[in-house]
C-alpha positions in Angstrom: 64.2 -0.8 -7.3 61.5 -3.2 -9.1 61.7 -5.3 -5.8 58.6 -4.6 -4.4 56.8 -4.8 -8.1 56.2 -9.0 -8.2 55.1 -8.8 -4.3 52.4 -6.4 -5.2 51.4 -8.3 -8.3 51.1 -11.1 -6.3 49.2 -9.2 -3.3 47.0 -7.8 -6.5 46.5 -11.7 -7.9 46.0 -12.9 -3.5 43.1 -10.2 -3.1 41.5 -11.0 -6.5 41.3 -14.7 -5.9 39.7 -13.8 -2.1 37.2 -11.7 -3.9 36.1 -14.1 -6.4 35.9 -16.8 -4.0 33.8 -14.3 -1.7 31.9 -13.4 -4.7 31.6 -17.3 -5.5 30.5 -18.2 -1.8 28.2 -15.4 -2.1 26.1 -16.4 -5.2 25.7 -19.8 -4.1 24.8 -19.0 -0.7 22.2 -16.6 -2.7 20.9 -19.9 -4.8 20.5 -21.8 -2.2 18.7 -19.4 0.4 14.9 -20.0 0.0 12.9 -16.9 -2.0 10.8 -15.3 0.7 7.6 -15.5 -1.7 7.9 -19.4 -2.4 8.1 -20.0 0.8 5.0 -18.3 1.4 3.5 -19.9 -1.3 4.9 -23.1 0.0 3.4 -22.4 3.3 0.0 -21.4 1.6 -0.1 -24.8 -0.3 0.8 -26.4 2.6 -2.4 -25.6 4.6 -4.8 -25.6 2.0 -3.6 -29.4 1.2 -4.1 -30.2 5.1 -7.6 -28.6 5.1 -8.7 -30.7 1.7 -7.1 -33.8 3.4 -9.4 -32.9 6.9 -11.0 -35.8 8.1 -14.9 -35.6 10.1 -12.6 -38.0 12.7 -10.4 -35.3 13.5 -13.2 -33.1 14.5 -15.7 -33.2 17.3 -19.1 -33.6 15.6 -20.5 -37.3 16.5 -23.9 -36.6 14.0 -24.7 -38.8 11.1 -24.6 -35.9 8.7 -22.1 -36.9 6.5 -20.9 -32.8 5.4 -18.4 -31.6 8.0 -16.2 -29.2 6.1 -16.1 -26.5 3.8 -13.0 -25.7 1.6 -13.6 -22.3 -0.7 -10.5 -21.0 -3.2 -11.3 -17.1 -4.0 -8.6 -16.0 -7.0 -9.1 -12.3 -6.9 -6.5 -11.5 -9.5 -4.3 -10.4 -7.1 -3.9 -13.3 -4.8 -5.6 -16.5 -3.5 -7.3 -16.4 -0.3 -8.7 -20.0 1.1 -11.5 -20.0 3.9 -11.4 -23.7 5.7 -14.2 -24.0 7.9 -15.6 -27.0 10.1 -19.3 -27.2 10.7 -19.0 -26.7 14.8 -17.7 -23.3 14.1 -13.5 -23.2 14.0 -12.5 -21.1 11.2 -9.1 -20.6 9.1 -8.1 -18.6 6.5 -4.9 -18.5 4.5 -3.5 -15.8 2.0 -1.2 -17.0 -0.6 1.1 -14.4 0.6 1.6 -16.9 3.4 -0.4 -14.9 6.3 -2.8 -17.4 8.0 -5.7 -17.2 10.5 -6.9 -19.6 12.8 -9.8 -19.1 14.8 -12.1 -21.6 17.1 -16.0 -20.9 17.5 -15.3 -18.8 20.5 -12.9 -16.7 19.2 -15.3 -14.7 17.1 -19.4 -15.9 17.5 -20.2 -13.5 15.0 -17.6 -15.3 12.2 -18.9 -18.8 13.8 -22.8 -17.8 13.5 -22.2 -17.1 9.8 -20.0 -20.6 9.4 -23.2 -22.4 10.6 -25.5 -20.2 8.8 -23.1 -21.1 6.1 -23.5 -24.9 6.6 -27.2 -24.5 5.9 -27.1 -23.3 2.7 -24.4 -25.5 1.6 -27.0 -28.6 2.9 -28.9 -27.7 -0.3 -25.6 -27.0 -2.6 -23.1 -30.1 -2.0 -25.0 -33.1 -3.5 -25.0 -30.9 -6.6 -21.1 -30.9 -6.8 -19.3 -33.5 -8.5 -17.0 -35.5 -6.5 -12.7 -35.1 -7.0 -9.9 -36.1 -6.1 -8.4 -32.9 -7.4 -6.5 -30.1 -4.9 -5.4 -27.5 -8.5 -5.9 -23.7 -7.4 -8.7 -21.7 -9.0 -7.5 -19.8 -12.4 -7.8 -16.2 -12.4 -11.1 -14.7 -11.1 -12.8 -17.7 -10.4 -13.4 -19.8 -7.2 -13.6 -23.3 -6.1 -15.8 -24.6 -3.9 -15.0 -28.1 -2.1 -17.4 -29.9 0.5 -15.8 -32.2 2.5 -18.0 -35.5 3.0 -17.8 -38.7 4.6 -18.3 -40.5 1.3 -15.2 -37.9 -0.6 -14.5 -34.8 -1.5 -16.9 -32.9 -3.5 -16.3 -29.6 -5.7 -18.2 -26.7 -7.9 -15.7 -24.4 -10.2 -16.8 -21.0 -10.5 -16.1 -18.0 -12.7 -16.6 -15.2 -10.8 -18.3 -13.2 -13.7 -21.5 -15.5 -12.5 -21.4 -15.2 -9.1 -21.5 -11.2 -9.3 -24.3 -11.3 -11.7 -26.1 -13.8 -9.0 -26.7 -16.4 -11.7 -24.7 -19.4 -9.8 -26.0 -21.9 -7.9 -23.4 -20.8 -4.7 -24.1 -17.2 -5.0 -24.9 -17.9 -1.3 -22.2 -19.8 -0.5 -19.7 -17.1 -1.9 -21.5 -14.1 -0.2 -21.6 -15.8 3.2 -18.0 -16.7 2.9 -17.0 -13.2 2.5 -19.4 -12.0 5.2 -17.1 -14.6 7.5 -13.6 -13.4 6.0 -14.8 -9.6 6.4 -15.8 -10.3 9.9 -12.5 -12.1 11.4 -10.7 -9.5 9.8 -12.5 -6.9 11.2 -12.4 -7.9 14.7 -8.7 -8.7 14.5 -8.5 -5.0 13.5 -11.3 -3.8 16.0 -8.9 -5.7 18.9 -5.7 -4.4 17.6 -7.3 -1.0 18.1 -8.4 -1.8 21.2 -4.2 -2.8 22.9 -3.4 0.9 21.8 -6.3 2.4 24.1 -4.3 0.7 27.2 
């Protein structure tokens, strides 16, 4: 009558051991599986660091002007947006949530023209920036303006409040950077709307 009982206990023990092993494997794989947010942040940081290390020799620019690139980090309190522009008109935008946009000059002529205008303003400002090797992200509600030059990287760090109040030397640069970002995003939206018309 009790003959099946020990076998039942053994079966239960085997099931419990298998369930425990499965749980351990699952927990281990979840620990080893990279978090989506951390992967997005890694992508953002990698793109941004590559932009900060970009050299004039990697462009098509052949003139003697030392200023060839701008990297603008905007921390709006919710995310960080980085705009990377080259004087020849190419534009890259990186988002701390992992999104990114790459455009050549011919992809968005309006934004490219805004970029050219932005460099005209930057010419009068970049010599006031300090030389730096820093690559830190801006603190909340602040912005970093990096000027890429043939004699090194320069930076102006500004609190958003001073920019909004138009008392910052980078107000015009910030305004132009926002116009470039807005134009790029609006064109992408227009293009995606056009796809649904056909």
